[in-house]
N, CA and C atoms of all chains as a GROMACS GRO file, in nm:
protein
  615
    1UNK      N    1   8.780  10.712  11.446
    1UNK     CA    2   8.697  10.627  11.532
    1UNK      C    3   8.567  10.590  11.459
    2UNK      N    4   8.534  10.462  11.464
    2UNK     CA    5   8.406  10.415  11.412
    2UNK      C    6   8.337  10.339  11.523
    3UNK      N    7   8.213  10.376  11.553
    3UNK     CA    8   8.141  10.305  11.659
    3UNK      C    9   8.032  10.218  11.598
    4UNK      N   10   8.031  10.093  11.640
    4UNK     CA   11   7.931   9.998  11.593
    4UNK      C   12   7.852   9.945  11.711
    5UNK      N   13   7.727   9.906  11.684
    5UNK     CA   14   7.650   9.834  11.785
    5UNK      C   15   7.662   9.685  11.755
    6UNK      N   16   7.616   9.603  11.849
    6UNK     CA   17   7.611   9.459  11.822
    6UNK      C   18   7.538   9.431  11.692
    7UNK      N   19   7.425   9.504  11.672
    7UNK     CA   20   7.340   9.478  11.555
    7UNK      C   21   7.411   9.515  11.425
    8UNK      N   22   7.475   9.631  11.422
    8UNK     CA   23   7.539   9.672  11.296
    8UNK      C   24   7.664   9.587  11.268
    9UNK      N   25   7.738   9.555  11.374
    9UNK     CA   26   7.855   9.469  11.359
    9UNK      C   27   7.813   9.332  11.304
   10UNK      N   28   7.712   9.274  11.369
   10UNK     CA   29   7.667   9.140  11.332
   10UNK      C   30   7.612   9.138  11.190
   11UNK      N   31   7.543   9.245  11.153
   11UNK     CA   32   7.482   9.250  11.020
   11UNK      C   33   7.590   9.249  10.911
   12UNK      N   34   7.697   9.325  10.932
   12UNK     CA   35   7.803   9.328  10.831
   12UNK      C   36   7.874   9.192  10.820
   13UNK      N   37   7.899   9.131  10.936
   13UNK     CA   38   7.968   9.001  10.934
   13UNK      C   39   7.877   8.894  10.873
   14UNK      N   40   7.749   8.897  10.912
   14UNK     CA   41   7.655   8.796  10.859
   14UNK      C   42   7.640   8.811  10.708
   15UNK      N   43   7.633   8.935  10.662
   15UNK     CA   44   7.622   8.958  10.518
   15UNK      C   45   7.746   8.907  10.445
   16UNK      N   46   7.862   8.930  10.505
   16UNK     CA   47   7.987   8.884  10.444
   16UNK      C   48   7.989   8.732  10.431
   17UNK      N   49   7.936   8.664  10.533
   17UNK     CA   50   7.930   8.517  10.527
   17UNK      C   51   7.823   8.470  10.427
   18UNK      N   52   7.709   8.540  10.426
   18UNK     CA   53   7.599   8.503  10.336
   18UNK      C   54   7.643   8.507  10.189
   19UNK      N   55   7.728   8.603  10.155
   19UNK     CA   56   7.761   8.624  10.014
   19UNK      C   57   7.881   8.543   9.966
   20UNK      N   58   7.938   8.462  10.055
   20UNK     CA   59   8.046   8.374  10.009
   20UNK      C   60   7.996   8.285   9.894
   21UNK      N   61   8.074   8.252   9.793
   21UNK     CA   62   8.218   8.278   9.783
   21UNK      C   63   8.252   8.419   9.734
   22UNK      N   64   8.152   8.502   9.704
   22UNK     CA   65   8.182   8.636   9.653
   22UNK      C   66   8.206   8.735   9.766
   23UNK      N   67   8.270   8.844   9.731
   23UNK     CA   68   8.280   8.955   9.826
   23UNK      C   69   8.141   9.016   9.846
   24UNK      N   70   8.114   9.054   9.971
   24UNK     CA   71   7.990   9.125  10.003
   24UNK      C   72   8.024   9.274  10.014
   25UNK      N   73   7.924   9.359   9.989
   25UNK     CA   74   7.947   9.503  10.008
   25UNK      C   75   7.818   9.570  10.051
   26UNK      N   76   7.833   9.682  10.118
   26UNK     CA   77   7.717   9.757  10.162
   26UNK      C   78   7.760   9.892  10.213
   27UNK      N   79   7.661   9.970  10.253
   27UNK     CA   80   7.686  10.107  10.297
   27UNK      C   81   7.645  10.123  10.442
   28UNK      N   82   7.709  10.216  10.510
   28UNK     CA   83   7.676  10.240  10.651
   28UNK      C   84   7.635  10.386  10.669
   29UNK      N   85   7.538  10.406  10.759
   29UNK     CA   86   7.483  10.540  10.778
   29UNK      C   87   7.490  10.580  10.925
   30UNK      N   88   7.512  10.710  10.946
   30UNK     CA   89   7.519  10.766  11.081
   30UNK      C   90   7.442  10.897  11.085
   31UNK      N   91   7.411  10.943  11.206
   31UNK     CA   92   7.360  11.078  11.221
   31UNK      C   93   7.472  11.172  11.174
   32UNK      N   94   7.439  11.270  11.088
   32UNK     CA   95   7.546  11.357  11.038
   32UNK      C   96   7.631  11.414  11.151
   33UNK      N   97   7.762  11.408  11.135
   33UNK     CA   98   7.853  11.463  11.234
   33UNK      C   99   7.888  11.368  11.347
   34UNK      N  100   7.832  11.247  11.344
   34UNK     CA  101   7.865  11.150  11.449
   34UNK      C  102   7.937  11.030  11.388
   35UNK      N  103   7.994  10.946  11.475
   35UNK     CA  104   8.074  10.833  11.428
   35UNK      C  105   8.008  10.700  11.457
   36UNK      N  106   7.884  10.705  11.509
   36UNK     CA  107   7.818  10.579  11.544
   36UNK      C  108   7.729  10.533  11.429
   37UNK      N  109   7.756  10.414  11.381
   37UNK     CA  110   7.678  10.361  11.270
   37UNK      C  111   7.541  10.317  11.322
   38UNK      N  112   7.438  10.378  11.266
   38UNK     CA  113   7.301  10.348  11.309
   38UNK      C  114   7.236  10.243  11.221
   39UNK      N  115   7.285  10.235  11.098
   39UNK     CA  116   7.217  10.149  11.003
   39UNK      C  117   7.315  10.093  10.901
   40UNK      N  118   7.293   9.967  10.868
   40UNK     CA  119   7.374   9.900  10.767
   40UNK      C  120   7.284   9.869  10.648
   41UNK      N  121   7.326   9.907  10.530
   41UNK     CA  122   7.250   9.877  10.409
   41UNK      C  123   7.325   9.772  10.329
   42UNK      N  124   7.271   9.652  10.328
   42UNK     CA  125   7.329   9.549  10.243
   42UNK      C  126   7.305   9.586  10.098
   43UNK      N  127   7.407   9.581  10.018
   43UNK     CA  128   7.392   9.609   9.875
   43UNK      C  129   7.438   9.488   9.796
   44UNK      N  130   7.389   9.478   9.675
   44UNK     CA  131   7.436   9.370   9.588
   44UNK      C  132   7.573   9.406   9.532
   45UNK      N  133   7.656   9.304   9.515
   45UNK     CA  134   7.786   9.324   9.452
   45UNK      C  135   7.768   9.306   9.302
   46UNK      N  136   7.766   9.418   9.228
   46UNK     CA  137   7.740   9.411   9.084
   46UNK      C  138   7.851   9.338   9.011
   47UNK      N  139   7.970   9.331   9.074
   47UNK     CA  140   8.082   9.259   9.012
   47UNK      C  141   8.068   9.108   9.034
   48UNK      N  142   7.987   9.068   9.135
   48UNK     CA  143   7.967   8.925   9.166
   48UNK      C  144   8.097   8.847   9.157
   49UNK      N  145   8.194   8.889   9.238
   49UNK     CA  146   8.329   8.836   9.228
   49UNK      C  147   8.384   8.810   9.367
   50UNK      N  148   8.479   8.716   9.375
   50UNK     CA  149   8.546   8.690   9.503
   50UNK      C  150   8.667   8.783   9.520
   51UNK      N  151   8.696   8.863   9.417
   51UNK     CA  152   8.814   8.951   9.422
   51UNK      C  153   8.783   9.099   9.408
   52UNK      N  154   8.663   9.131   9.360
   52UNK     CA  155   8.625   9.270   9.336
   52UNK      C  156   8.485   9.295   9.391
   53UNK      N  157   8.457   9.421   9.422
   53UNK     CA  158   8.318   9.455   9.452
   53UNK      C  159   8.283   9.585   9.384
   54UNK      N  160   8.154   9.596   9.354
   54UNK     CA  161   8.100   9.719   9.296
   54UNK      C  162   7.959   9.732   9.353
   55UNK      N  163   7.939   9.832   9.437
   55UNK     CA  164   7.807   9.850   9.497
   55UNK      C  165   7.706   9.874   9.384
   56UNK      N  166   7.606   9.787   9.379
   56UNK     CA  167   7.501   9.801   9.277
   56UNK      C  168   7.444   9.943   9.284
   57UNK      N  169   7.456  10.021   9.176
   57UNK     CA  170   7.420  10.163   9.185
   57UNK      C  171   7.278  10.190   9.235
   58UNK      N  172   7.182  10.108   9.192
   58UNK     CA  173   7.044  10.136   9.235
   58UNK      C  174   7.028  10.108   9.385
   59UNK      N  175   7.105  10.013   9.437
   59UNK     CA  176   7.102   9.986   9.581
   59UNK      C  177   7.160  10.105   9.658
   60UNK      N  178   7.263  10.167   9.600
   60UNK     CA  179   7.322  10.287   9.660
   60UNK      C  180   7.219  10.400   9.664
   61UNK      N  181   7.148  10.417   9.553
   61UNK     CA  182   7.046  10.523   9.546
   61UNK      C  183   6.938  10.501   9.652
   62UNK      N  184   6.891  10.375   9.663
   62UNK     CA  185   6.785  10.345   9.761
   62UNK      C  186   6.834  10.367   9.904
   63UNK      N  187   6.957  10.324   9.931
   63UNK     CA  188   7.014  10.342  10.064
   63UNK      C  189   7.027  10.491  10.097
   64UNK      N  190   7.072  10.567   9.999
   64UNK     CA  191   7.091  10.710  10.019
   64UNK      C  192   6.958  10.778  10.051
   65UNK      N  193   6.854  10.740   9.978
   65UNK     CA  194   6.722  10.800  10.003
   65UNK      C  195   6.667  10.760  10.138
   66UNK      N  196   6.680  10.630  10.171
   66UNK     CA  197   6.628  10.582  10.299
   66UNK      C  198   6.700  10.651  10.414
   67UNK      N  199   6.831  10.664  10.401
   67UNK     CA  200   6.908  10.728  10.507
   67UNK      C  201   6.862  10.873  10.524
   68UNK      N  202   6.845  10.941  10.414
   68UNK     CA  203   6.802  11.081  10.420
   68UNK      C  204   6.665  11.093  10.488
   69UNK      N  205   6.573  11.000  10.455
   69UNK     CA  206   6.439  11.002  10.516
   69UNK      C  207   6.447  10.983  10.668
   70UNK      N  208   6.551  10.914  10.714
   70UNK     CA  209   6.565  10.887  10.857
   70UNK      C  210   6.655  10.989  10.927
   71UNK      N  211   6.695  11.092  10.854
   71UNK     CA  212   6.782  11.193  10.915
   71UNK      C  213   6.926  11.145  10.928
   72UNK      N  214   6.961  11.042  10.849
   72UNK     CA  215   7.098  10.989  10.853
   72UNK      C  216   7.168  11.025  10.722
   73UNK      N  217   7.299  11.000  10.720
   73UNK     CA  218   7.369  11.010  10.592
   73UNK      C  219   7.463  10.892  10.577
   74UNK      N  220   7.487  10.857  10.450
   74UNK     CA  221   7.582  10.749  10.422
   74UNK      C  222   7.722  10.803  10.452
   75UNK      N  223   7.792  10.733  10.541
   75UNK     CA  224   7.925  10.782  10.583
   75UNK      C  225   8.036  10.681  10.552
   76UNK      N  226   8.000  10.574  10.482
   76UNK     CA  227   8.106  10.480  10.450
   76UNK      C  228   8.054  10.356  10.382
   77UNK      N  229   8.150  10.270  10.350
   77UNK     CA  230   8.119  10.146  10.279
   77UNK      C  231   8.193  10.032  10.350
   78UNK      N  232   8.130   9.915  10.352
   78UNK     CA  233   8.203   9.797  10.400
   78UNK      C  234   8.208   9.697  10.287
   79UNK      N  235   8.313   9.615  10.288
   79UNK     CA  236   8.316   9.500  10.198
   79UNK      C  237   8.402   9.392  10.260
   80UNK      N  238   8.383   9.273  10.210
   80UNK     CA  239   8.456   9.160  10.268
   80UNK      C  240   8.577   9.126  10.181
   81UNK      N  241   8.678   9.075  10.249
   81UNK     CA  242   8.791   9.010  10.181
   81UNK      C  243   8.779   8.864  10.218
   82UNK      N  244   8.758   8.780  10.117
   82UNK     CA  245   8.729   8.640  10.148
   82UNK      C  246   8.853   8.561  10.187
   83UNK      N  247   8.968   8.600  10.131
   83UNK     CA  248   9.090   8.521  10.158
   83UNK      C  249   9.211   8.606  10.196
   84UNK      N  250   9.189   8.734  10.218
   84UNK     CA  251   9.302   8.821  10.254
   84UNK      C  252   9.268   8.900  10.380
   85UNK      N  253   9.369   8.970  10.430
   85UNK     CA  254   9.353   9.043  10.555
   85UNK      C  255   9.254   9.160  10.543
   86UNK      N  256   9.212   9.210  10.660
   86UNK     CA  257   9.121   9.325  10.666
   86UNK      C  258   9.201   9.454  10.647
   87UNK      N  259   9.261   9.466  10.529
   87UNK     CA  260   9.342   9.584  10.498
   87UNK      C  261   9.311   9.623  10.353
   88UNK      N  262   9.297   9.754  10.325
   88UNK     CA  263   9.259   9.794  10.189
   88UNK      C  264   9.360   9.747  10.084
   89UNK      N  265   9.308   9.692   9.975
   89UNK     CA  266   9.394   9.648   9.865
   89UNK      C  267   9.429   9.769   9.778
   90UNK      N  268   9.530   9.755   9.691
   90UNK     CA  269   9.562   9.866   9.599
   90UNK      C  270   9.439   9.912   9.519
   91UNK      N  271   9.353   9.816   9.482
   91UNK     CA  272   9.231   9.852   9.409
   91UNK      C  273   9.139   9.938   9.496
   92UNK      N  274   9.130   9.903   9.624
   92UNK     CA  275   9.046   9.981   9.716
   92UNK      C  276   9.094  10.125   9.725
   93UNK      N  277   9.226  10.141   9.731
   93UNK     CA  278   9.284  10.275   9.746
   93UNK      C  279   9.264  10.357   9.620
   94UNK      N  280   9.284  10.289   9.506
   94UNK     CA  281   9.270  10.357   9.377
   94UNK      C  282   9.128  10.409   9.357
   95UNK      N  283   9.029  10.332   9.408
   95UNK     CA  284   8.890  10.367   9.380
   95UNK      C  285   8.824  10.444   9.493
   96UNK      N  286   8.895  10.464   9.604
   96UNK     CA  287   8.833  10.530   9.719
   96UNK      C  288   8.786  10.670   9.680
   97UNK      N  289   8.654  10.690   9.679
   97UNK     CA  290   8.606  10.817   9.627
   97UNK      C  291   8.602  10.932   9.727
   98UNK      N  292   8.600  10.902   9.856
   98UNK     CA  293   8.564  11.009   9.948
   98UNK      C  294   8.653  11.011  10.072
   99UNK      N  295   8.729  11.119  10.091
   99UNK     CA  296   8.820  11.127  10.206
   99UNK      C  297   8.747  11.132  10.341
  100UNK      N  298   8.617  11.164  10.338
  100UNK     CA  299   8.544  11.172  10.466
  100UNK      C  300   8.479  11.038  10.502
  101UNK      N  301   8.486  10.940  10.414
  101UNK     CA  302   8.418  10.813  10.439
  101UNK      C  303   8.501  10.719  10.527
  102UNK      N  304   8.429  10.628  10.593
  102UNK     CA  305   8.490  10.515  10.662
  102UNK      C  306   8.493  10.398  10.563
  103UNK      N  307   8.608  10.334  10.551
  103UNK     CA  308   8.621  10.216  10.467
  103UNK      C  309   8.639  10.095  10.558
  104UNK      N  310   8.531  10.018  10.571
  104UNK     CA  311   8.529   9.907  10.665
  104UNK      C  312   8.559   9.777  10.589
  105UNK      N  313   8.652   9.699  10.644
  105UNK     CA  314   8.689   9.571  10.584
  105UNK      C  315   8.648   9.460  10.678
  106UNK      N  316   8.585   9.357  10.624
  106UNK     CA  317   8.553   9.237  10.699
  106UNK      C  318   8.635   9.125  10.638
  107UNK      N  319   8.734   9.076  10.711
  107UNK     CA  320   8.816   8.967  10.658
  107UNK      C  321   8.763   8.833  10.707
  108UNK      N  322   8.749   8.741  10.611
  108UNK     CA  323   8.704   8.606  10.644
  108UNK      C  324   8.818   8.506  10.627
  109UNK      N  325   8.940   8.559  10.628
  109UNK     CA  326   9.058   8.474  10.606
  109UNK      C  327   9.074   8.373  10.718
  110UNK      N  328   9.057   8.418  10.842
  110UNK     CA  329   9.072   8.330  10.958
  110UNK      C  330   8.933   8.279  10.998
  111UNK      N  331   8.929   8.174  11.081
  111UNK     CA  332   8.798   8.123  11.124
  111UNK      C  333   8.712   8.231  11.190
  112UNK      N  334   8.775   8.320  11.266
  112UNK     CA  335   8.700   8.427  11.331
  112UNK      C  336   8.706   8.553  11.244
  113UNK      N  337   8.591   8.608  11.200
  113UNK     CA  338   8.595   8.728  11.115
  113UNK      C  339   8.664   8.845  11.185
  114UNK      N  340   8.736   8.925  11.108
  114UNK     CA  341   8.806   9.042  11.160
  114UNK      C  342   8.749   9.167  11.091
  115UNK      N  343   8.707   9.264  11.174
  115UNK     CA  344   8.650   9.389  11.121
  115UNK      C  345   8.744   9.504  11.156
  116UNK      N  346   8.786   9.578  11.054
  116UNK     CA  347   8.870   9.696  11.076
  116UNK      C  348   8.818   9.811  10.989
  117UNK      N  349   8.854   9.933  11.030
  117UNK     CA  350   8.806  10.049  10.956
  117UNK      C  351   8.922  10.144  10.923
  118UNK      N  352   8.912  10.207  10.807
  118UNK     CA  353   9.021  10.293  10.758
  118UNK      C  354   8.965  10.422  10.700
  119UNK      N  355   9.051  10.522  10.700
  119UNK     CA  356   9.029  10.642  10.619
  119UNK      C  357   9.129  10.634  10.505
  120UNK      N  358   9.086  10.677  10.388
  120UNK     CA  359   9.176  10.677  10.273
  120UNK      C  360   9.173  10.817  10.213
  121UNK      N  361   9.282  10.891  10.234
  121UNK     CA  362   9.289  11.031  10.190
  121UNK      C  363   9.410  11.048  10.098
  122UNK      N  364   9.382  11.091   9.976
  122UNK     CA  365   9.489  11.110   9.876
  122UNK      C  366   9.581  10.988   9.866
  123UNK      N  367   9.521  10.871   9.868
  123UNK     CA  368   9.598  10.749   9.851
  123UNK      C  369   9.667  10.698   9.976
  124UNK      N  370   9.652  10.772  10.088
  124UNK     CA  371   9.715  10.729  10.213
  124UNK      C  372   9.613  10.662  10.303
  125UNK      N  373   9.648  10.540  10.348
  125UNK     CA  374   9.558  10.461  10.431
  125UNK      C  375   9.590  10.484  10.578
  126UNK      N  376   9.489  10.518  10.657
  126UNK     CA  377   9.507  10.532  10.801
  126UNK      C  378   9.401  10.449  10.872
  127UNK      N  379   9.446  10.355  10.955
  127UNK     CA  380   9.349  10.276  11.030
  127UNK      C  381   9.289  10.361  11.141
  128UNK      N  382   9.162  10.339  11.171
  128UNK     CA  383   9.097  10.409  11.282
  128UNK      C  384   9.042  10.304  11.379
  129UNK      N  385   9.029  10.341  11.507
  129UNK     CA  386   8.977  10.244  11.602
  129UNK      C  387   8.830  10.210  11.572
  130UNK      N  388   8.794  10.084  11.596
  130UNK     CA  389   8.653  10.042  11.588
  130UNK      C  390   8.608  10.010  11.729
  131UNK      N  391   8.506  10.080  11.776
  131UNK     CA  392   8.456  10.058  11.911
  131UNK      C  393   8.322   9.990  11.902
  132UNK      N  394   8.308   9.880  11.977
  132UNK     CA  395   8.182   9.808  11.980
  132UNK      C  396   8.103   9.855  12.101
  133UNK      N  397   7.990   9.920  12.073
  133UNK     CA  398   7.906   9.978  12.178
  133UNK      C  399   7.799   9.876  12.216
  134UNK      N  400   7.814   9.818  12.333
  134UNK     CA  401   7.722   9.709  12.370
  134UNK      C  402   7.596   9.758  12.441
  135UNK      N  403   7.584   9.887  12.458
  135UNK     CA  404   7.463   9.937  12.525
  135UNK      C  405   7.342   9.926  12.434
  136UNK      N  406   7.146  12.416   9.448
  136UNK     CA  407   7.035  12.391   9.355
  136UNK      C  408   7.079  12.426   9.213
  137UNK      N  409   7.056  12.335   9.122
  137UNK     CA  410   7.091  12.361   8.983
  137UNK      C  411   6.968  12.342   8.896
  138UNK      N  412   6.958  12.419   8.790
  138UNK     CA  413   6.841  12.412   8.704
  138UNK      C  414   6.881  12.384   8.560
  139UNK      N  415   6.784  12.329   8.485
  139UNK     CA  416   6.807  12.304   8.344
  139UNK      C  417   6.704  12.208   8.291
  140UNK      N  418   6.691  12.202   8.158
  140UNK     CA  419   6.589  12.116   8.098
  140UNK      C  420   6.644  11.980   8.058
  141UNK      N  421   6.776  11.966   8.065
  141UNK     CA  422   6.837  11.835   8.041
  141UNK      C  423   6.945  11.814   8.147
  142UNK      N  424   6.990  11.689   8.157
  142UNK     CA  425   7.099  11.660   8.250
  142UNK      C  426   7.222  11.745   8.214
  143UNK      N  427   7.251  11.758   8.085
  143UNK     CA  428   7.367  11.836   8.042
  143UNK      C  429   7.355  11.982   8.085
  144UNK      N  430   7.233  12.038   8.073
  144UNK     CA  431   7.213  12.178   8.113
  144UNK      C  432   7.228  12.194   8.264
  145UNK      N  433   7.182  12.094   8.339
  145UNK     CA  434   7.197  12.098   8.485
  145UNK      C  435   7.345  12.090   8.523
  146UNK      N  436   7.418  12.004   8.453
  146UNK     CA  437   7.563  11.995   8.479
  146UNK      C  438   7.630  12.130   8.451
  147UNK      N  439   7.591  12.193   8.339
  147UNK     CA  440   7.651  12.324   8.306
  147UNK      C  441   7.623  12.425   8.417
  148UNK      N  442   7.500  12.422   8.468
  148UNK     CA  443   7.463  12.515   8.575
  148UNK      C  444   7.544  12.485   8.702
  149UNK      N  445   7.558  12.355   8.732
  149UNK     CA  446   7.637  12.315   8.850
  149UNK      C  447   7.782  12.361   8.836
  150UNK      N  448   7.836  12.346   8.715
  150UNK     CA  449   7.977  12.380   8.694
  150UNK      C  450   8.001  12.530   8.696
  151UNK      N  451   7.897  12.607   8.661
  151UNK     CA  452   7.909  12.752   8.678
  151UNK      C  453   7.923  12.786   8.826
  152UNK      N  454   7.847  12.714   8.910
  152UNK     CA  455   7.850  12.740   9.054
  152UNK      C  456   7.972  12.678   9.121
  153UNK      N  457   8.011  12.560   9.073
  153UNK     CA  458   8.119  12.484   9.138
  153UNK      C  459   8.217  12.434   9.030
  154UNK      N  460   8.299  12.524   8.977
  154UNK     CA  461   8.387  12.486   8.865
  154UNK      C  462   8.479  12.368   8.895
  155UNK      N  463   8.516  12.349   9.022
  155UNK     CA  464   8.608  12.241   9.056
  155UNK      C  465   8.546  12.102   9.038
  156UNK      N  466   8.414  12.097   9.021
  156UNK     CA  467   8.348  11.968   9.002
  156UNK      C  468   8.373  11.908   8.863
  157UNK      N  469   8.430  11.988   8.774
  157UNK     CA  470   8.436  11.946   8.634
  157UNK      C  471   8.495  11.806   8.615
  158UNK      N  472   8.610  11.783   8.676
  158UNK     CA  473   8.675  11.653   8.659
  158UNK      C  474   8.600  11.539   8.725
  159UNK      N  475   8.507  11.572   8.815
  159UNK     CA  476   8.428  11.468   8.882
  159UNK      C  477   8.305  11.432   8.799
  160UNK      N  478   8.249  11.529   8.730
  160UNK     CA  479   8.122  11.506   8.659
  160UNK      C  480   8.143  11.454   8.518
  161UNK      N  481   8.247  11.504   8.453
  161UNK     CA  482   8.264  11.473   8.311
  161UNK      C  483   8.400  11.410   8.283
  162UNK      N  484   8.401  11.316   8.189
  162UNK     CA  485   8.526  11.259   8.139
  162UNK      C  486   8.594  11.359   8.045
  163UNK      N  487   8.715  11.326   8.006
  163UNK     CA  488   8.790  11.415   7.915
  163UNK      C  489   8.714  11.439   7.784
  164UNK      N  490   8.638  11.338   7.742
  164UNK     CA  491   8.564  11.354   7.614
  164UNK      C  492   8.428  11.421   7.634
  165UNK      N  493   8.401  11.468   7.756
  165UNK     CA  494   8.277  11.544   7.779
  165UNK      C  495   8.156  11.459   7.812
  166UNK      N  496   8.175  11.325   7.825
  166UNK     CA  497   8.061  11.241   7.863
  166UNK      C  498   8.057  11.225   8.015
  167UNK      N  499   7.946  11.168   8.064
  167UNK     CA  500   7.931  11.150   8.209
  167UNK      C  501   8.046  11.063   8.263
  168UNK      N  502   8.110  11.111   8.367
  168UNK     CA  503   8.226  11.042   8.422
  168UNK      C  504   8.190  10.899   8.464
  169UNK      N  505   8.282  10.806   8.435
  169UNK     CA  506   8.249  10.666   8.465
  169UNK      C  507   8.246  10.637   8.615
  170UNK      N  508   8.302  10.726   8.697
  170UNK     CA  509   8.300  10.702   8.841
  170UNK      C  510   8.179  10.762   8.912
  171UNK      N  511   8.085  10.815   8.834
  171UNK     CA  512   7.959  10.858   8.898
  171UNK      C  513   7.841  10.792   8.830
  172UNK      N  514   7.730  10.786   8.904
  172UNK     CA  515   7.603  10.738   8.849
  172UNK      C  516   7.502  10.849   8.866
  173UNK      N  517   7.429  10.877   8.759
  173UNK     CA  518   7.333  10.987   8.759
  173UNK      C  519   7.194  10.931   8.734
  174UNK      N  520   7.103  10.969   8.823
  174UNK     CA  521   6.966  10.920   8.813
  174UNK      C  522   6.867  11.032   8.788
  175UNK      N  523   6.768  11.004   8.703
  175UNK     CA  524   6.647  11.086   8.698
  175UNK      C  525   6.542  11.000   8.768
  176UNK      N  526   6.502  11.044   8.885
  176UNK     CA  527   6.416  10.963   8.971
  176UNK      C  528   6.482  10.826   8.991
  177UNK      N  529   6.418  10.716   8.944
  177UNK     CA  530   6.478  10.583   8.966
  177UNK      C  531   6.558  10.532   8.847
  178UNK      N  532   6.576  10.614   8.746
  178UNK     CA  533   6.637  10.564   8.623
  178UNK      C  534   6.778  10.619   8.602
  179UNK      N  535   6.870  10.526   8.576
  179UNK     CA  536   7.008  10.562   8.543
  179UNK      C  537   7.006  10.630   8.406
  180UNK      N  538   7.055  10.753   8.397
  180UNK     CA  539   7.044  10.827   8.271
  180UNK      C  540   7.134  10.769   8.162
  181UNK      N  541   7.229  10.681   8.200
  181UNK     CA  542   7.309  10.614   8.095
  181UNK      C  543   7.219  10.529   8.007
  182UNK      N  544   7.107  10.481   8.065
  182UNK     CA  545   7.016  10.397   7.987
  182UNK      C  546   6.900  10.479   7.933
  183UNK      N  547   6.903  10.609   7.955
  183UNK     CA  548   6.805  10.699   7.892
  183UNK      C  549   6.882  10.770   7.780
  184UNK      N  550   6.889  10.901   7.783
  184UNK     CA  551   6.960  10.972   7.676
  184UNK      C  552   7.086  11.040   7.727
  185UNK      N  553   7.145  10.982   7.832
  185UNK     CA  554   7.269  11.036   7.888
  185UNK      C  555   7.255  11.186   7.916
  186UNK      N  556   7.349  11.268   7.867
  186UNK     CA  557   7.343  11.412   7.898
  186UNK      C  558   7.222  11.480   7.834
  187UNK      N  559   7.165  11.416   7.731
  187UNK     CA  560   7.048  11.476   7.666
  187UNK      C  561   6.916  11.437   7.733
  188UNK      N  562   6.924  11.357   7.839
  188UNK     CA  563   6.802  11.316   7.911
  188UNK      C  564   6.726  11.440   7.958
  189UNK      N  565   6.598  11.443   7.928
  189UNK     CA  566   6.518  11.561   7.965
  189UNK      C  567   6.481  11.555   8.113
  190UNK      N  568   6.463  11.672   8.171
  190UNK     CA  569   6.431  11.684   8.313
  190UNK      C  570   6.311  11.776   8.329
  191UNK      N  571   6.205  11.724   8.392
  191UNK     CA  572   6.086  11.805   8.417
  191UNK      C  573   6.092  11.868   8.555
  192UNK      N  574   5.994  11.955   8.580
  192UNK     CA  575   5.994  12.032   8.705
  192UNK      C  576   5.987  11.942   8.829
  193UNK      N  577   5.920  11.827   8.817
  193UNK     CA  578   5.902  11.740   8.934
  193UNK      C  579   6.006  11.630   8.945
  194UNK      N  580   6.097  11.624   8.848
  194UNK     CA  581   6.198  11.517   8.851
  194UNK      C  582   6.306  11.549   8.955
  195UNK      N  583   6.355  11.441   9.017
  195UNK     CA  584   6.466  11.456   9.112
  195UNK      C  585   6.591  11.393   9.050
  196UNK      N  586   6.698  11.470   9.045
  196UNK     CA  587   6.823  11.420   8.990
  196UNK      C  588   6.918  11.387   9.103
  197UNK      N  589   6.972  11.268   9.101
  197UNK     CA  590   7.068  11.224   9.204
  197UNK      C  591   7.201  11.193   9.136
  198UNK      N  592   7.307  11.241   9.196
  198UNK     CA  593   7.442  11.212   9.146
  198UNK      C  594   7.515  11.140   9.258
  199UNK      N  595   7.556  11.017   9.232
  199UNK     CA  596   7.622  10.938   9.336
  199UNK      C  597   7.755  10.886   9.285
  200UNK      N  598   7.855  10.879   9.372
  200UNK     CA  599   7.982  10.821   9.328
  200UNK      C  600   7.967  10.671   9.307
  201UNK      N  601   8.038  10.617   9.208
  201UNK     CA  602   8.046  10.473   9.195
  201UNK      C  603   8.134  10.423   9.308
  202UNK      N  604   8.087  10.322   9.381
  202UNK     CA  605   8.162  10.272   9.496
  202UNK      C  606   8.209  10.131   9.463
  203UNK      N  607   8.340  10.114   9.452
  203UNK     CA  608   8.395   9.987   9.409
  203UNK      C  609   8.535   9.968   9.465
  204UNK      N  610   8.583   9.846   9.457
  204UNK     CA  611   8.716   9.817   9.504
  204UNK      C  612   8.745   9.670   9.484
  205UNK      N  613   8.842   9.621   9.561
  205UNK     CA  614   8.879   9.482   9.541
  205UNK      C  615   8.892   9.407   9.671
   0.00000   0.00000   0.00000
């Protein structure tokens, strides 16, 4: 389960649109032990590509520090697929570093963006529900 | 907590405490693994002296996974 607010959901989708034609990427933070994303950190795509993403390392470092200062921790990464479905690609699975992370995909393939979240453990992809918390 | 006067010495100390980290921290040739990024304060140690980068008492070392995909 991944819980998003209107603000965090909108921020990821807006970032994905802003960075077209390239893939956008960023990190998400939650209170440790919870599933609600409190903060979205837009990061630069060091690969600057429509097919690949690489979270700019210094952006990761800054996000990690900021999250820690706020009592949060980085619990996942989001990135956009500009022309394919919101499902992890073989490259995503190969590079997935952390079995405890949420892997959020924003697909811009259809006119309406699609947001889905996955766990990737030992190469196995499992989709998890995304709940939009409107409170 | 790990101690040492260089990044390499800190890695050695970490690996004494957590031997299973070896394949995560170092490549087969003993250099910093390409899937991690190591910082001394705000500086990527790949652009300093890599494992020989010196570490002072007030320096903060951060080890982060490289996050990438397609």
